[in-house]
DORO-977982 format. One line per field, with one value per residue (C-alpha): residue number from 1; x, y, z. Coordinates in nm, 2 decimals. Layout:
N
k = [NUM; ...]
east = [X; ...]
north = [Y; ...]
up = [Z; ...]
// end
This chain:
615
k = [1; 2; 3; 4; 5; 6; 7; 8; 9; 10; 11; 12; 13; 14; 15; 16; 17; 18; 19; 20; 21; 22; 23; 24; 25; 26; 27; 28; 29; 30; 31; 32; 33; 34; 35; 36; 37; 38; 39; 40; 41; 42; 43; 44; 45; 46; 47; 48; 49; 50; 51; 52; 53; 54; 55; 56; 57; 58; 59; 60; 61; 62; 63; 64; 65; 66; 67; 68; 69; 70; 71; 72; 73; 74; 75; 76; 77; 78; 79; 80; 81; 82; 83; 84; 85; 86; 87; 88; 89; 90; 91; 92; 93; 94; 95; 96; 97; 98; 99; 100; 101; 102; 103; 104; 105; 106; 107; 108; 109; 110; 111; 112; 113; 114; 115; 116; 117; 118; 119; 120; 121; 122; 123; 124; 125; 126; 127; 128; 129; 130; 131; 132; 133; 134; 135; 136; 137; 138; 139; 140; 141; 142; 143; 144; 145; 146; 147; 148; 149; 150; 151; 152; 153; 154; 155; 156; 157; 158; 159; 160; 161; 162; 163; 164; 165; 166; 167; 168; 169; 170; 171; 172; 173; 174; 175; 176; 177; 178; 179; 180; 181; 182; 183; 184; 185; 186; 187; 188; 189; 190; 191; 192; 193; 194; 195; 196; 197; 198; 199; 200; 201; 202; 203; 204; 205; 206; 207; 208; 209; 210; 211; 212; 213; 214; 215; 216; 217; 218; 219; 220; 221; 222; 223; 224; 225; 226; 227; 228; 229; 230; 231; 232; 233; 234; 235; 236; 237; 238; 239; 240; 241; 242; 243; 244; 245; 246; 247; 248; 249; 250; 251; 252; 253; 254; 255; 256; 257; 258; 259; 260; 261; 262; 263; 264; 265; 266; 267; 268; 269; 270; 271; 272; 273; 274; 275; 276; 277; 278; 279; 280; 281; 282; 283; 284; 285; 286; 287; 288; 289; 290; 291; 292; 293; 294; 295; 296; 297; 298; 299; 300; 301; 302; 303; 304; 305; 306; 307; 308; 309; 310; 311; 312; 313; 314; 315; 316; 317; 318; 319; 320; 321; 322; 323; 324; 325; 326; 327; 328; 329; 330; 331; 332; 333; 334; 335; 336; 337; 338; 339; 340; 341; 342; 343; 344; 345; 346; 347; 348; 349; 350; 351; 352; 353; 354; 355; 356; 357; 358; 359; 360; 361; 362; 363; 364; 365; 366; 367; 368; 369; 370; 371; 372; 373; 374; 375; 376; 377; 378; 379; 380; 381; 382; 383; 384; 385; 386; 387; 388; 389; 390; 391; 392; 393; 394; 395; 396; 397; 398; 399; 400; 401; 402; 403; 404; 405; 406; 407; 408; 409; 410; 411; 412; 413; 414; 415; 416; 417; 418; 419; 420; 421; 422; 423; 424; 425; 426; 427; 428; 429; 430; 431; 432; 433; 434; 435; 436; 437; 438; 439; 440; 441; 442; 443; 444; 445; 446; 447; 448; 449; 450; 451; 452; 453; 454; 455; 456; 457; 458; 459; 460; 461; 462; 463; 464; 465; 466; 467; 468; 469; 470; 471; 472; 473; 474; 475; 476; 477; 478; 479; 480; 481; 482; 483; 484; 485; 486; 487; 488; 489; 490; 491; 492; 493; 494; 495; 496; 497; 498; 499; 500; 501; 502; 503; 504; 505; 506; 507; 508; 509; 510; 511; 512; 513; 514; 515; 516; 517; 518; 519; 520; 521; 522; 523; 524; 525; 526; 527; 528; 529; 530; 531; 532; 533; 534; 535; 536; 537; 538; 539; 540; 541; 542; 543; 544; 545; 546; 547; 548; 549; 550; 551; 552; 553; 554; 555; 556; 557; 558; 559; 560; 561; 562; 563; 564; 565; 566; 567; 568; 569; 570; 571; 572; 573; 574; 575; 576; 577; 578; 579; 580; 581; 582; 583; 584; 585; 586; 587; 588; 589; 590; 591; 592; 593; 594; 595; 596; 597; 598; 599; 600; 601; 602; 603; 604; 605; 606; 607; 608; 609; 610; 611; 612; 613; 614; 615]
east = [-9.38; -9.42; -9.00; -9.05; -9.42; -9.23; -8.91; -9.18; -9.44; -9.08; -8.98; -9.03; -9.31; -9.08; -8.87; -9.21; -9.33; -8.99; -8.99; -9.37; -9.26; -8.92; -9.07; -9.37; -9.63; -10.01; -10.22; -10.53; -10.61; -10.34; -10.46; -10.21; -9.84; -9.94; -10.08; -9.76; -9.58; -9.70; -9.75; -9.37; -9.30; -9.52; -9.30; -9.43; -9.32; -9.01; -8.95; -9.03; -8.82; -8.52; -8.56; -8.45; -8.17; -7.84; -7.59; -7.38; -7.67; -7.83; -7.46; -7.42; -7.78; -7.76; -7.43; -7.58; -7.88; -7.63; -7.41; -7.77; -7.64; -7.23; -7.05; -6.96; -6.59; -6.74; -6.96; -6.66; -6.45; -6.73; -6.76; -6.41; -6.39; -6.66; -6.48; -6.68; -6.56; -6.61; -6.41; -6.41; -6.56; -6.68; -6.88; -7.03; -7.15; -7.33; -7.51; -7.60; -7.71; -8.00; -8.10; -8.18; -8.34; -8.56; -8.64; -8.47; -8.24; -8.17; -7.84; -7.73; -7.42; -7.18; -7.39; -7.65; -7.95; -8.19; -8.55; -8.63; -8.87; -8.65; -8.35; -8.67; -8.75; -8.34; -8.27; -8.56; -8.39; -8.21; -8.52; -8.65; -8.41; -8.23; -7.89; -7.75; -7.53; -7.19; -7.31; -7.42; -7.14; -6.89; -7.00; -6.82; -7.00; -7.00; -6.73; -6.82; -6.80; -6.51; -6.46; -6.58; -6.36; -6.19; -6.44; -6.74; -6.67; -6.68; -6.99; -7.17; -7.04; -7.16; -7.48; -7.53; -7.47; -7.75; -8.02; -7.92; -7.96; -8.28; -8.40; -8.37; -8.47; -8.79; -8.89; -8.81; -9.08; -9.30; -9.26; -9.35; -9.65; -9.77; -9.73; -9.98; -10.21; -10.20; -10.25; -10.57; -10.46; -10.72; -10.90; -10.75; -10.41; -10.19; -10.31; -10.55; -10.48; -10.59; -10.35; -10.03; -10.09; -10.08; -9.76; -9.51; -9.60; -9.45; -9.19; -9.10; -9.12; -9.32; -9.63; -9.48; -9.26; -9.47; -9.54; -9.19; -9.06; -9.36; -9.27; -8.86; -9.05; -9.23; -8.99; -8.79; -9.09; -9.05; -9.44; -9.67; -10.04; -10.27; -10.68; -10.63; -10.42; -10.03; -9.91; -9.60; -9.43; -9.19; -8.85; -9.01; -8.97; -8.62; -8.50; -8.56; -8.29; -8.05; -7.79; -7.84; -7.59; -7.77; -8.11; -7.94; -7.82; -8.10; -8.29; -7.98; -8.00; -8.33; -8.30; -8.01; -8.24; -8.52; -8.23; -8.29; -7.96; -7.94; -7.99; -7.73; -7.50; -7.50; -7.45; -7.19; -7.03; -7.01; -6.96; -6.89; -7.10; -7.40; -7.76; -7.86; -7.79; -7.47; -7.63; -7.96; -7.69; -7.52; -7.87; -7.94; -7.62; -7.67; -8.02; -8.03; -8.36; -8.53; -8.40; -8.71; -8.84; -8.47; -8.49; -8.82; -8.64; -8.36; -8.56; -8.76; -8.47; -8.23; -8.52; -8.51; -8.08; -8.14; -8.37; -8.15; -7.83; -7.70; -7.64; -7.59; -7.68; -7.73; -7.37; -7.30; -7.16; -6.86; -7.15; -7.35; -7.10; -7.04; -7.39; -7.38; -7.12; -7.30; -7.10; -7.34; -7.08; -6.86; -7.13; -7.22; -6.87; -6.84; -7.18; -7.10; -6.82; -7.03; -7.31; -7.28; -7.17; -7.46; -7.47; -7.58; -7.70; -7.91; -7.99; -8.29; -8.46; -8.66; -8.95; -8.99; -8.80; -8.55; -8.29; -8.02; -7.69; -7.70; -7.85; -7.93; -7.86; -8.16; -8.23; -8.21; -8.42; -8.72; -8.66; -8.76; -9.03; -9.23; -9.27; -9.22; -9.32; -9.13; -9.08; -8.84; -8.65; -8.36; -8.00; -8.01; -8.36; -8.63; -8.83; -9.08; -9.27; -9.63; -9.83; -10.01; -9.68; -9.62; -9.90; -9.89; -9.57; -9.74; -10.03; -9.79; -9.61; -9.37; -9.35; -9.22; -8.88; -8.80; -8.83; -8.64; -8.35; -8.33; -8.35; -8.06; -7.83; -7.85; -7.88; -7.64; -7.79; -7.93; -8.32; -8.49; -8.74; -9.03; -8.93; -8.93; -9.25; -9.43; -9.36; -9.41; -9.78; -9.81; -9.78; -9.95; -10.27; -10.26; -10.52; -10.75; -11.02; -11.02; -11.22; -11.31; -11.55; -11.90; -11.89; -11.53; -11.60; -11.70; -11.42; -11.65; -11.97; -12.03; -11.74; -11.74; -11.56; -11.49; -11.33; -11.36; -11.28; -11.64; -11.54; -11.33; -11.63; -11.86; -11.67; -11.61; -11.99; -12.07; -11.78; -11.93; -11.65; -11.74; -12.12; -12.11; -11.96; -12.31; -12.20; -12.48; -12.42; -12.47; -12.35; -12.19; -11.85; -11.91; -12.06; -12.12; -12.08; -12.20; -11.93; -11.60; -11.34; -11.08; -11.28; -11.39; -11.05; -10.86; -11.11; -11.03; -10.68; -10.65; -10.88; -10.59; -10.75; -10.56; -10.67; -10.56; -10.75; -10.80; -10.86; -11.13; -10.92; -10.86; -10.53; -10.40; -10.31; -10.11; -10.27; -10.12; -10.38; -10.23; -10.09; -9.73; -9.79; -9.63; -9.58; -9.79; -9.69; -9.96; -9.83; -9.95; -10.10; -9.85; -10.08; -9.80; -9.89; -10.31; -10.15; -9.92; -10.19; -10.41; -10.14; -10.07; -10.47; -10.50; -10.15; -10.24; -9.92; -9.68; -9.91; -10.19; -9.97; -9.85; -10.22; -10.32; -9.99; -10.13; -10.48; -10.33; -10.13; -10.42; -10.68; -10.42; -10.38; -10.79; -10.81; -10.53; -10.63; -10.27; -10.19; -9.95; -9.73; -9.90; -9.69; -9.94; -9.86; -10.05; -10.15; -9.86; -9.62; -9.52; -9.54; -9.71; -9.68; -10.02; -10.06; -10.34; -10.53; -10.73; -11.11; -11.21; -11.12; -11.31; -11.33; -10.99; -11.03; -10.99; -11.11; -10.93; -10.90; -10.59; -10.46; -10.22; -10.56; -10.80; -11.03; -11.15; -10.96; -11.06; -10.78; -10.75; -10.53; -10.38; -10.23; -10.06; -9.70; -9.60; -9.73; -9.53; -9.53; -9.57; -9.28]
north = [6.65; 6.68; 6.57; 6.23; 6.15; 6.19; 5.96; 5.67; 5.72; 5.61; 5.32; 4.98; 4.75; 4.56; 4.86; 5.08; 4.77; 4.77; 5.14; 5.09; 4.81; 4.97; 5.27; 5.11; 5.23; 5.21; 5.18; 5.32; 5.67; 5.63; 5.63; 5.83; 5.86; 6.23; 6.07; 5.84; 6.08; 6.29; 6.00; 6.00; 6.32; 6.36; 6.47; 6.19; 5.93; 6.07; 6.05; 5.68; 5.56; 5.82; 5.67; 5.30; 5.43; 5.40; 5.68; 5.69; 5.67; 5.93; 6.18; 6.08; 6.22; 6.54; 6.68; 6.62; 6.84; 7.13; 7.09; 7.09; 6.90; 6.80; 6.55; 6.23; 6.37; 6.69; 6.44; 6.25; 6.54; 6.68; 6.37; 6.38; 6.69; 6.61; 6.36; 6.05; 5.75; 5.59; 5.77; 5.49; 5.61; 5.30; 5.24; 5.61; 5.56; 5.24; 5.48; 5.71; 5.45; 5.32; 5.65; 5.72; 5.38; 5.49; 5.79; 6.01; 6.21; 6.20; 6.07; 6.18; 6.05; 6.20; 6.43; 6.38; 6.60; 6.54; 6.66; 6.96; 6.78; 6.54; 6.87; 7.03; 6.75; 6.68; 7.06; 7.07; 6.77; 6.98; 7.12; 6.83; 6.69; 6.49; 6.52; 6.79; 6.69; 6.74; 6.55; 6.27; 6.25; 6.32; 6.14; 5.80; 5.47; 5.41; 5.22; 4.85; 4.63; 4.51; 4.13; 3.89; 3.75; 3.41; 3.28; 3.46; 3.35; 2.94; 3.01; 3.16; 2.89; 2.65; 2.82; 2.81; 2.46; 2.34; 2.59; 2.40; 2.08; 2.13; 2.32; 1.99; 1.79; 2.02; 2.02; 1.63; 1.54; 1.81; 1.63; 1.26; 1.44; 1.61; 1.25; 1.14; 1.42; 1.70; 2.01; 2.28; 2.66; 2.88; 3.09; 3.41; 3.27; 3.06; 2.76; 2.70; 2.66; 2.25; 2.21; 2.42; 2.31; 1.92; 2.06; 2.21; 1.84; 1.67; 1.92; 2.01; 2.33; 2.60; 2.73; 3.02; 2.85; 2.61; 2.91; 3.02; 2.68; 2.54; 2.87; 2.76; 2.41; 2.56; 2.78; 2.47; 2.29; 2.03; 2.09; 2.21; 2.32; 2.16; 2.22; 2.41; 2.15; 2.17; 1.79; 1.62; 1.67; 1.49; 1.65; 1.60; 1.29; 1.26; 1.54; 1.30; 1.06; 1.32; 1.32; 1.58; 1.84; 1.77; 1.86; 2.15; 2.26; 2.25; 2.42; 2.71; 2.68; 2.78; 3.10; 3.23; 3.10; 3.37; 3.66; 4.03; 4.07; 4.43; 4.23; 4.02; 4.29; 4.45; 4.15; 3.99; 4.29; 4.33; 3.96; 3.88; 4.21; 4.17; 4.24; 4.44; 4.78; 4.79; 4.67; 4.92; 5.21; 5.13; 5.09; 5.42; 5.57; 5.36; 5.46; 5.82; 5.90; 5.60; 5.28; 5.16; 4.92; 4.75; 4.67; 4.53; 4.34; 4.26; 4.16; 3.89; 3.70; 3.77; 3.54; 3.25; 3.32; 3.26; 2.94; 2.72; 2.84; 3.06; 3.31; 3.33; 3.61; 3.81; 3.76; 3.53; 3.20; 3.06; 2.78; 3.16; 3.36; 3.08; 3.10; 3.45; 3.41; 3.15; 2.84; 2.57; 2.33; 2.52; 2.55; 2.24; 2.09; 2.37; 2.24; 1.86; 1.92; 2.10; 1.87; 1.57; 1.25; 1.03; 0.67; 0.39; 0.05; 0.08; -0.13; -0.37; -0.47; -0.74; -0.50; -0.40; -0.09; 0.03; 0.28; 0.47; 0.54; 0.89; 1.07; 0.80; 0.83; 0.97; 0.61; 0.43; 0.65; 0.67; 0.33; 0.23; 0.50; 0.28; 0.01; 0.16; 0.45; 0.75; 0.80; 1.04; 1.26; 1.41; 1.33; 0.97; 0.88; 0.61; 0.39; 0.16; -0.18; -0.27; -0.46; -0.17; -0.02; -0.36; -0.35; 0.01; -0.12; -0.45; -0.21; -0.02; -0.36; -0.46; -0.83; -0.99; -1.08; -0.80; -0.64; -0.86; -0.86; -0.46; -0.47; -0.79; -0.56; -0.29; -0.43; -0.40; -0.68; -0.89; -0.97; -1.07; -1.31; -1.09; -0.90; -1.15; -1.36; -0.94; -0.95; -1.28; -1.29; -0.94; -1.08; -1.39; -1.17; -0.94; -0.96; -1.14; -0.84; -0.69; -0.41; -0.34; -0.17; -0.32; -0.23; -0.21; 0.03; 0.31; 0.38; 0.62; 0.40; 0.13; -0.10; -0.44; -0.58; -0.93; -1.21; -1.55; -1.46; -1.40; -1.33; -1.08; -0.89; -0.93; -0.70; -0.42; -0.50; -0.34; -0.14; 0.21; 0.37; 0.33; 0.45; 0.67; 0.40; 0.25; -0.08; -0.37; -0.70; -0.97; -1.31; -1.42; -1.33; -0.96; -0.64; -0.34; 0.00; 0.31; 0.52; 0.44; 0.17; 0.40; 0.57; 0.23; 0.08; 0.40; 0.38; -0.02; 0.05; 0.41; 0.09; -0.12; -0.40; -0.64; -0.49; -0.49; -0.34; -0.57; -0.49; -0.68; -0.96; -1.05; -0.93; -0.68; -0.33; -0.09; 0.25; 0.59; 0.77; 1.10; 1.15; 1.30; 1.66; 1.86; 2.24; 2.45; 2.77; 3.03; 3.28; 3.60; 3.81; 4.12; 4.43; 4.69; 4.45; 4.54; 4.93; 4.97; 4.84; 5.05; 5.33; 5.24; 5.25; 5.60; 5.66; 5.84; 5.96; 6.26; 6.48; 6.38; 6.35; 6.72; 6.81; 6.63; 6.79; 7.14; 7.06; 6.89; 7.29; 7.43; 7.22; 7.27; 7.66; 7.65; 7.40; 7.62; 7.97; 8.06; 8.25; 8.11; 8.26; 8.15; 8.13; 8.14; 8.11; 8.36; 8.31; 8.47; 8.25; 8.51; 8.39; 8.62; 8.59; 8.62; 8.67; 8.42; 8.33; 8.01; 7.94; 7.67; 7.40; 7.25; 7.16; 7.20; 7.61; 7.76; 8.07; 8.26; 8.63; 8.85; 8.97; 9.26; 9.41; 9.32; 9.16; 8.76; 8.59; 8.27; 8.07; 7.76; 7.47; 7.40; 7.76; 7.71; 7.68; 7.65; 7.71; 7.80; 7.94; 8.28; 8.50]
up = [1.92; 1.56; 1.48; 1.73; 1.54; 1.19; 1.38; 1.52; 1.18; 0.99; 1.18; 1.09; 1.30; 1.48; 1.61; 1.65; 1.94; 2.08; 2.17; 2.28; 2.50; 2.64; 2.73; 2.88; 2.69; 2.80; 2.43; 2.63; 2.42; 2.20; 1.81; 1.59; 1.59; 1.79; 2.08; 2.06; 2.06; 2.28; 2.55; 2.55; 2.63; 2.92; 3.22; 3.40; 3.14; 3.10; 3.45; 3.48; 3.16; 3.35; 3.70; 3.52; 3.37; 3.61; 3.67; 3.40; 3.08; 3.32; 3.30; 2.91; 2.85; 3.13; 2.96; 2.60; 2.73; 2.92; 2.56; 2.33; 2.06; 2.12; 1.92; 2.02; 2.07; 2.29; 2.53; 2.60; 2.67; 2.90; 3.10; 3.14; 3.28; 3.51; 3.67; 3.52; 3.56; 3.23; 3.02; 2.71; 2.42; 2.28; 2.62; 2.60; 2.24; 2.36; 2.62; 2.37; 2.14; 2.41; 2.50; 2.14; 2.12; 2.42; 2.21; 2.47; 2.23; 1.85; 1.75; 1.38; 1.31; 1.49; 1.69; 2.01; 2.02; 2.32; 2.35; 2.49; 2.70; 2.83; 2.87; 3.10; 3.29; 3.40; 3.44; 3.67; 3.88; 4.17; 4.29; 4.30; 4.54; 4.25; 4.11; 3.90; 3.61; 3.78; 4.08; 3.81; 3.64; 3.91; 4.28; 4.31; 4.42; 4.81; 4.93; 4.98; 5.32; 5.45; 5.33; 5.61; 5.84; 5.87; 6.10; 5.98; 5.61; 5.75; 5.96; 5.64; 5.42; 5.68; 5.74; 5.33; 5.28; 5.57; 5.39; 5.02; 5.19; 5.40; 5.08; 4.86; 5.13; 5.19; 4.83; 4.78; 5.04; 4.84; 4.51; 4.71; 4.89; 4.57; 4.42; 4.64; 4.65; 4.44; 4.59; 4.54; 4.43; 4.50; 4.22; 4.40; 4.36; 4.62; 4.83; 5.08; 5.43; 5.46; 5.12; 5.33; 5.68; 5.50; 5.28; 5.62; 5.82; 5.51; 5.44; 5.82; 5.77; 5.89; 5.70; 5.59; 5.38; 5.22; 4.93; 4.89; 4.81; 4.61; 4.45; 4.42; 4.26; 4.04; 3.90; 3.83; 3.65; 3.93; 4.01; 3.76; 3.78; 3.58; 3.62; 3.94; 4.12; 4.22; 4.08; 4.04; 3.71; 3.46; 3.56; 3.93; 3.88; 3.72; 3.99; 4.27; 4.15; 4.16; 4.43; 4.63; 4.49; 4.16; 4.29; 4.44; 4.11; 3.92; 4.14; 4.15; 3.79; 3.75; 3.98; 3.79; 3.46; 3.56; 3.75; 3.52; 3.38; 3.50; 3.90; 3.83; 3.70; 4.06; 4.23; 4.05; 4.06; 4.41; 4.53; 4.96; 5.01; 5.23; 5.05; 5.29; 5.37; 5.20; 4.87; 4.90; 4.99; 4.63; 4.43; 4.57; 4.41; 4.09; 3.99; 4.14; 3.98; 4.18; 4.30; 4.45; 4.18; 4.22; 4.54; 4.57; 4.23; 4.44; 4.72; 4.52; 4.47; 4.76; 4.96; 4.74; 4.74; 5.12; 5.11; 4.87; 5.04; 4.77; 5.00; 5.42; 5.62; 5.32; 5.18; 4.86; 4.92; 4.76; 4.55; 4.54; 4.36; 4.10; 4.05; 3.95; 3.71; 3.50; 3.66; 3.75; 3.72; 3.95; 4.20; 4.19; 4.31; 4.60; 4.71; 4.67; 4.91; 5.21; 5.17; 5.40; 5.25; 5.07; 5.22; 5.02; 5.30; 5.58; 5.91; 5.82; 6.14; 6.38; 6.41; 6.04; 6.03; 5.83; 5.95; 5.76; 5.92; 5.70; 5.41; 5.17; 4.82; 4.60; 4.43; 4.69; 4.90; 4.59; 4.58; 5.00; 4.95; 4.68; 4.96; 5.28; 5.48; 5.64; 5.99; 6.05; 5.76; 5.94; 5.82; 5.91; 5.79; 5.92; 5.73; 5.83; 5.61; 5.68; 5.48; 5.38; 5.25; 5.03; 4.88; 4.74; 4.55; 4.46; 4.31; 4.14; 3.94; 4.20; 4.36; 4.65; 4.51; 4.32; 4.71; 4.86; 4.68; 4.66; 5.07; 5.03; 4.85; 5.03; 5.42; 5.65; 5.90; 5.57; 5.54; 5.92; 5.93; 6.01; 5.67; 5.46; 5.60; 5.54; 5.23; 5.08; 5.31; 5.11; 4.77; 4.79; 4.99; 4.70; 4.43; 4.65; 4.58; 4.21; 4.07; 3.73; 3.49; 3.45; 3.06; 2.93; 2.68; 2.96; 3.23; 3.35; 3.45; 3.67; 3.85; 4.05; 4.35; 4.31; 4.53; 4.58; 5.00; 5.08; 5.40; 5.27; 5.03; 5.29; 5.48; 5.27; 5.23; 5.49; 5.59; 5.64; 5.50; 5.17; 5.20; 4.94; 4.71; 4.69; 4.70; 4.61; 4.63; 4.31; 4.35; 4.64; 4.49; 4.30; 4.44; 4.21; 4.23; 4.04; 4.05; 3.77; 3.87; 3.97; 4.27; 4.38; 4.34; 4.54; 4.80; 4.91; 4.87; 5.14; 5.35; 5.32; 5.14; 4.90; 4.59; 4.24; 3.91; 3.65; 3.25; 3.05; 3.08; 3.40; 3.32; 3.66; 3.57; 3.78; 3.80; 3.87; 4.12; 4.00; 3.68; 3.61; 3.47; 3.21; 3.27; 3.02; 2.90; 2.84; 2.53; 2.67; 2.40; 2.25; 2.30; 2.13; 1.80; 1.82; 1.92; 1.61; 1.39; 1.46; 1.46; 1.05; 1.02; 1.11; 0.90; 0.55; 0.41; 0.44; 0.34; 0.59; 0.88; 0.80; 0.82; 1.07; 1.34; 1.20; 1.33; 1.62; 1.72; 1.63; 1.91; 2.14; 2.08; 2.14; 2.42; 2.62; 2.47; 2.34; 2.09; 1.79; 1.55; 1.23; 0.89; 0.57; 0.20; -0.01; -0.31; -0.44; -0.31; 0.00; 0.31; 0.56; 0.94; 1.14; 1.49; 1.61; 1.89; 1.72; 1.82; 1.62; 1.34; 1.09; 0.72; 0.61; 0.78; 1.07; 1.21; 1.48; 1.56; 1.48; 1.75; 1.59; 1.34; 1.60; 1.32; 1.27; 1.07; 0.85; 0.67; 0.49; 0.63; 0.30; 0.31; 0.67; 0.64; 1.06; 1.37; 1.64; 2.00; 1.99; 2.12]
// end
């Protein structure tokens, strides 16, 4: 332990923090480098680290432990004798360096020496049902499953494409719905049931699928959590204007972006193999000291991979294989060939319905949604025009001419007269009711509702829907409310009145109900920084460290009532060995029972040369 404590003390702060992070050290109870060394060499801590090492790295460590202190050449030679599949000296050297970084062994020039506590843990493995050195080095990987048949392969690709299209469509509806009404995140995490049901209905998915799809959208930063509510993000607004395959590419890239390197390596090196039993067998072989943690990590990403079509029936799709090697462009090209072709025209009908003959291009769909309500969201979507839907577009800054021009450009049936009349009439009526703030300097203060149409204003005044607004009549053309103008405006909008918001100059403005939010990344404090600062604060140089180490050994012997061999330098310079049972330490001295002379001795710590366990 003294050797490791001294090594830890010699590290610079950055390397020390990395060591603490790599070994997942709990800072509780660690006050000096001896505490840290002891924590690293605890059998449970060693086992936890070994469980995260792959089979080849474990084989290198086990062989080094068996040989004691081999050279790199001896290590390579012994691994070859045992049938290790990797006999490349550079690869084995890299694994030794990794083990050295983990503080499981020390590498000095060409020599490798595992710590005794590590060697002891590995030698106990066979008794615990874990592989021996020969098994670690010589047992080959399990045979992969046979490739899929042509029929199964076609089915997998078709299913993957269907899931990709469904995920893109569902997340698009999620963004649209959150743009209209954000969803509240519960304090304990997750969405509330009412919001989950609302989103499931909008997305046309089962309730259980809502949370995973929200998670996928959040990972791609298409939605963001702001003040306890999930809302559409600025990136989500841009995403809605992309083609279906480009939208899918964003989802796939974000999935890959957070895929841990070790998981990615496993999945990429076994393409075409089901992520089920075959993958579990491979993980169990690859991490013989306990691969449950890796199974859990793969399972978390496998669920989302199935949802977005990177896999289908737990088998990597052609597009998914490109994703795993990091070629998103190739993946998009592959998925594009499998997705239904987008169309850019619609049928505009006299009953005010709009029918698309296939999946609409994203830009046309987004534009239609601004002034028409979606009625069905199958491959061939349908929309419906109404006075309220056109008012929504007008309130957002659109006008009748631009809407009619757009419809004329995409309609295969022209613009029917009922459609033309509806849009122009809505535009004529729009703004007959105005809402603004009574005090322009205080937008959050009282507001007014004004209109030259006394009949409309009278209807608003007696409408029970607005009881909570506490509207009061001031003049024949004006009502007031103690509530802010935006609350009054949206209440009237929801009730389908032709209302417009205006500024102090009487100009129509176009408020957005829910502002687009930007994802915020919370930087968590690094717990290793505080621990390293404490370690440095308690360190007092070589002499103090040596003194503390001797006291630590004596305390351990007292605690466990152990007999130790203590070498003491006498005044004449000679070193005398005493077989002692320590009893107490304090004031720079320690008291102990001399087992050979059967007397009690009190010796100064400054004279102690070394303390070792009794033979």
